[in-house]
MARDRENLO-949695 format. One record per residue (C-alpha): residue in three letters; x, y, z. Coordinates in pm, whole numbers, plus 50000, padded with zeros to 5 digits. Layout:
BEGIN
ALAXYZ/...
This chain:
BEGIN
UNK511599564654563/UNK513369577154249/UNK514209541454150/UNK510569530754189/UNK509429560853988/UNK511839551553706/UNK510599515553712/UNK506989527053695/UNK507789549153395/UNK509529519953221/UNK506519497553289/UNK504199524353152/UNK506279526652832/UNK506269488652799/UNK502479488352846/UNK502039514652574/UNK504219494352334/UNK502299462652413/UNK498959479752346/UNK500199494652018/UNK501549461351891/UNK498509441952009/UNK496099466351848/UNK497919463051516/UNK498029425151538/UNK494289423251611/UNK493289447651337/UNK495109428951061/UNK493069396551064/UNK489899415751148/UNK490319437950842/UNK490869407450619/UNK487759390850760/UNK485589421650714/UNK486829427250359/UNK486199391150258/UNK482759391550422/UNK481849423650239/UNK482869408349906/UNK480669378249979/UNK477779399950098/UNK477889421649786/UNK478409391049565/UNK481519406449407/UNK483019372649318/UNK482859356748974/UNK483129319649040/UNK482319294749313/UNK486059290149356/UNK486469327049437/UNK483619324449685/UNK485429295149849/UNK488639315949863/UNK486919344150049/UNK485199319450281/UNK488589303950357/UNK490079338250429/UNK487359344650686/UNK487859310350843/UNK491669312250855/UNK491819348150980/UNK489129340251238/UNK491349312351371/UNK494339335651376/UNK492319361851562/UNK491139335851812/UNK494739324951873/UNK495799361051932/UNK492989366952180/UNK493829334652362/UNK497489344952380/UNK496519378852524/UNK494279362352783/UNK497039338052877/UNK499479367052905/UNK497049385753130/UNK497029356353373/UNK500789358953427/
């Protein structure tokens, strides 16, 4: 019973670490996407090239975010 209790505590700690890391990893691309979208919305760019840069940031970070979510869903199946 003590061994099972210790294992459950270790699993709980691992779960907390996983959630903390995952939350950070999801927030990073989301913050980049929201910032770039806000710049585009407020028209705070000077050239069409800058507009393309911000559009690319949203596209690339969206792909990264999608990959992360897919990885989490795959992990959940295990």
